[in-house]
C-alpha positions in Angstrom: -0.1 -0.1 -0.1 1.1 3.6 -0.7 0.1 7.0 0.5 -1.5 9.8 -1.6 1.7 11.5 -1.5 3.4 9.0 -3.5 1.1 9.0 -6.4 2.2 10.6 -9.5 0.2 13.2 -11.2 -2.5 12.0 -13.7 -3.3 8.8 -11.7 -6.7 7.9 -10.0 -6.6 5.9 -6.7 -9.0 4.6 -4.2 -8.8 5.6 -0.6 -8.2 2.5 1.8 -8.1 4.3 5.1 -6.8 7.2 6.9 -3.7 7.0 9.1 -4.2 10.3 11.2 -5.8 10.8 14.4 -8.0 13.3 16.3 -8.7 16.9 14.7 -6.6 16.4 11.8 -8.2 12.9 10.7 -11.6 14.6 11.0 -10.4 17.6 9.1 -9.4 15.2 5.8 -12.9 13.3 6.4 -14.8 16.8 6.4 -13.1 17.5 3.2 -14.7 14.4 1.9 -11.9 12.1 1.7 -13.3 8.9 3.2 -12.7 5.1 2.9 -13.8 4.0 -0.6 -13.7 7.4 -2.0 -11.9 7.9 -5.6 -9.4 10.6 -5.8 -7.5 12.0 -8.9 -4.3 13.5 -8.6 -4.2 16.4 -10.9 -0.9 18.2 -10.5 1.8 19.1 -7.6 3.7 22.2 -7.1 7.3 22.2 -8.1 8.6 21.1 -4.7 5.6 18.5 -4.1 3.7 20.8 -1.8 0.8 21.2 -2.0 -0.8 18.6 -4.2 -4.0 19.2 -6.1 -6.4 16.5 -6.2 -10.2 16.1 -7.4 -12.6 14.5 -4.9 -16.1 14.0 -5.5 -16.4 16.2 -8.3 -14.3 19.4 -6.7 -10.7 20.5 -6.7 -8.9 20.4 -3.3 -5.3 21.4 -2.4 -3.7 19.1 0.5 -0.4 19.6 2.2 2.3 16.8 1.9 1.8 16.1 5.6 -1.9 15.5 5.1 -1.5 13.6 2.0 1.0 11.3 3.9 -2.1 10.2 6.0 -4.3 8.9 3.2 -3.4 5.3 2.4 -4.6 4.4 -1.0 -4.7 1.4 -3.7 
């Protein structure tokens, strides 16, 4: 398994689980990233932070630290 941070641009993946705890995990879930959700990685900034993804039909920017907590397949 890998994290959302490791997915290259132009690929779609499915969320397996969230690794974070407490308020950070809650914030990720509130953004619509939950188990079973498909996430499309649109692009990444030059140094990889942030990563722009499409989730449930809207665009979202995630910090590398947050993307690292999202386990995907």
